[in-house]
N, C-alpha and C positions, 0 to 999 in steps of 0.2 A: 432336391439339389445334390445333397451329399451322396445319396444312393447312386445317382447318376454318375458322380465322380468315381465311385467304386466300380460301377459297371463299365466305365471307360478305362479302367486299369489302374487308378490311383491306389496307393497303399494307405493303410490306416495312419501310418506315420506321416505321409504327405498331407492327408486331410487334416490331421491334428495340427500340423504346422500351419496350414492355411487358416484354420480356425484361430490359432494363436496370433497370427499376423494381422488380424483385423483391429481397427481402432478400439472397439469396446474391450477386447481382450487385452490390448496393449495398455489401456487405462488401468485395468485390474492387475496386470503383470508388467509393470514398467521396465524399460530397458536396464534401469539401474538395479533391478532385482538380482540378488545372489541366487545361486543354484538352490541353496537351502530354502530361501524364501519362495522360489518357484514351486518346490515340492510341497512345502507347507500350505501354500495357497491352493495348490491343486487338490490336495486332500480335502481342504475345507470346501472349496467351490464345487468340485466334481463328485467327490466321495461322500460329502456331507458330514465329515467328522474331523476331529483334530488328528494330526499326524502322530503316530507313535514314534518313539526315539529310534527304534531299529529300522523302521521304514524310511525315516528321514535320512539316516546314515546310509542305508543301502542305495536309495534312489539318487541322493546327492553324489554318492560315489560313482554312479553310472555317468552322471554329467562330468564329474571331475576326471575320471579315468579315460573316458573315450576321446577327448580332445575335440573331434569334429562332429560329435553327436548333436542332433537338433533337439529342440524342445519337443517337437512332434515325435521324434524317436522315443524319447523317454516317457512322455505322456501316454503314447499308445502302448508302450510296454507295461505301464502301471495298470491301464485299463484291462489289458490282456491278462495280467496276473490276478487282478481282482475278480474278473468274471470266470477265470480259469477252471 
């Protein structure tokens, strides 16, 4: 399904956002979550480890500085940086 989305021209950020917007993800990442909480939970859930202080500061800063950045934007950037 997701490969089909990529083949149709969706970006990684768009796919990450679509994955984030489904009910199971919203239960894990409630709308009341702060940017810091989103980053910490992403590290735990996706990367399988606790977030280091520098990583939390850096990625939270991406949310805070960008204004209109989506969760999909930041989550896809984290994945790209990790697999880099």
